[in-house]
N, C-alpha and C positions, 0 to 999 in steps of 0.2 A: 370392201365391198359391201354395198347394201343392197338388199332385193325385197320386192312386194310382191306376194303371189296372188294372182285372182282367178280362182276357178270359174268355169264357164257357168257352174250351177249357182254362184254366188251374185251373179250379175243382177241388176235390176231388169224387170221385165213388165211389158204392157202389152195387151191385145186389144186394139181398137177396132177388131173386125177386119176392116181394109188394111190394117197395119200390124204386124207382128214384130215387136223390137225388144231388143237385150241391150242395156245400157252397162259398160264397163265402169262408167263414171257417173255421179249424181248428173241427172237430166231429167226436166220436165217434173213429174210428180214423184219421181224416184230420187230420194236423197239419204245419201250417207255422208256424215260429216269427215269419215275417213277415206273417201273415196270421192273427192273433188276433182281431182286431177292427178297426173303424173308430170310434175315439172310444168311445162306449157303446152303438154299436150292435154286439152280441156276435155275433149268428147271422142267417144269411140263406140258408137252405135252399130249394132248388127241388125239390120232392118230386112223384112220380108213383105213386099206391097202385092196386094192382090192384083189379080187382072184389071186393066182399065181404069185403075184408081191412082191416088197420088196425094203429094203436098201441093195444096193450092198456094197462090202467091203469098209470100211473106216476107219480111223485111230481116236484113241482116247489116251489122256493120264492125268495123274494126275485128275482124276473125278471118283467119286463112282456113278454107273448107276444102277438104279432099274427099271426092267421092271414088270408090273402087267397086264396080259392079262385080259381082260374083256369078249371076247367071240372070238372063232375060236382058233387057234393054229398058234404058229411061230416057224420057224427053225433057230436056231442059229449055226453059224461056226465061229469061231475065230483063230487067230494065234498062240494060245496055243495048238492048236488040238482039242479043245471042238467041238463036233457037237451034238446038243441037240435039243428037242422040248419042247417048254413051252406051255401050255394048260390055258384055262380058269381054275381059281382055284389054279395056279401055282404062284410064284414070284421067278424072277430071279435077281441076282446081279453079277456084273463086276465091279471089282477095276481096273481100268486102269493102274494107276502106272505109271513106267518108259515107257509104250507105248504099245498098243495093237490093232490089226485090229479086225474087225469083220462084218458078214453081219446078216441080219434077214429078213426073206421071210415069207409070208404067205403060210404055209403048204398045205391049201386046195385049190382047184381049182375051188370050185364052192359056196364058200361063203365068204364073209369078214372077215377080223379080227380086232378086237378093242383092244387096250391095252393102257397103263399110260406109259410114258417114263419120268423117275425122275432122276436128276443128282443132288448129293450133292458134294460140295466142301471136300475134304479129310483134315484131320489133319496132315498128314505126305506126303510129296512128293516122287515120286520116288520109291515106294513100288513096289515089286515083282508082276506083274499083276496076278489075280486069278479070277475064275468063280465058281459060285454055283448056285443052284436051288433047291427048295423044293415045295411041295403040300400045300395049305393053308388048304386044306380039313382034313389034319391031326391035325390042330390047332383050326379050327374054332369052337366058343360056340356061338349058335345061341342066339341072345339077349343079347350078352355080348361083350364088346370089347376083343380083343385077339392080342397078340403082335406078329408082322411080322418080325420085324427087330430091331437090337440093336447094341451097340459097341462090344460086346462080342461074340465070336465063342463057349462058351459054355451055352450062352443065348438061350431063345426060338425064333426061325426063322431063317433069315440070319443074317450075321453083314457086317458092314462096318468101315472102318477106320475115324470114327469121333463119337462125343459123340450125336449122334442122336437115337431115338426110334419112330417106326412107327407101329400104331395099325389100325386094320380093325374093323368093326362091321357090322353087319346085324340084322336088327330089324322088327319083324312082328308087335309088339305092341310098344306105346310110351314109352319112357323110359327117365330118368334124369341119366346122366352121370357126374361124379364129376372127372374131369382130373387133377390129380396133376402132375407137372413137375419133372422129374428125376434130372435136373442139373439147379442150379440157373443160371439165364442170358438166358437160351434157350428160345425160343418163340416156338407158337404152329401154325400150319398152318391146317386147316380144310377144306377137298375137300369133296363134296357129290356127290357121285357115281350115286346114284338112290334116288328118294324120297326127303324129305328134313329133314331139322334139324335147332336148333336156339341156338344161343350163343352171350353173350353180347349185348343181345335186337336186334339182328338181325336174321330175317328169313332168311335160305338159301335153295335155290332150286336145282334142278339137275344141276350138273357141276359148281356151284357156289363154291367159295373158301374164307376162310377168314383167315387173319394172327392175332395172339393174341401175346402180349410180356409184359414185364414188371408186371408181376403176377406169384404167385407161383401155383395157381390152378383154374380152370373154369369150372363151371357147363355147360353141352352141353345137350340139349334135342333133342333126335331122335325120329321123327315121324313114324308111320307104315309104313311099306313097304320102309324103306331107307336102304341105304348101304353107309357107310361114311369111309374115310380115315383119320387118325390123322398122322400128320409128325411133331415129335418134333426135332428141329434143334438149335445149337448154333446161336446166333444173330451177334456176331462180328467175 
């Protein structure tokens, strides 16, 4: 088994005034040759956006982009004609494919919005761009891991063009989780949103991350009052 630990305090950081952002992997002006990506997980940004501000229209292509609001609400607009609001408890996915432009603004004028911005390399290029969002409240199982993303449109949660699976879990009590990989050769990236967890002999606190590969399963201990995100992605 191979592991890599990314403590929250070691992440890249930029405060643009309207945007306070932490980068687990190299992004923008933050560059670390040892932290380009974990397998095909390219971006994991922890963003806080001031009230009434946001990202103006900008382009993307050939990337699977997942947004998970942690507080507040974001208004999404894109060149496909989609206008939508994603709230805390939702997950949004956009397959940029052959090219798409979009904007995201904090919908509220009196409170900040927090969200995770995640990019995964796709398994095919120049697909037709697509957009989707769902409420995680319809999937959540307190004290259990629940799937929020997969490669299949017929499976639970949103789907992307990649052999990847994401799970979320919220725990009031300590629990041992035995995560089994869906595909040989994949790796698992654990990100602690709140509270703490333990895996492969490492204690993880709030916003710590750890990548695990070259194994077929891994026990994870979730501590009380914790919320964790698991991202299984191909390593090659």
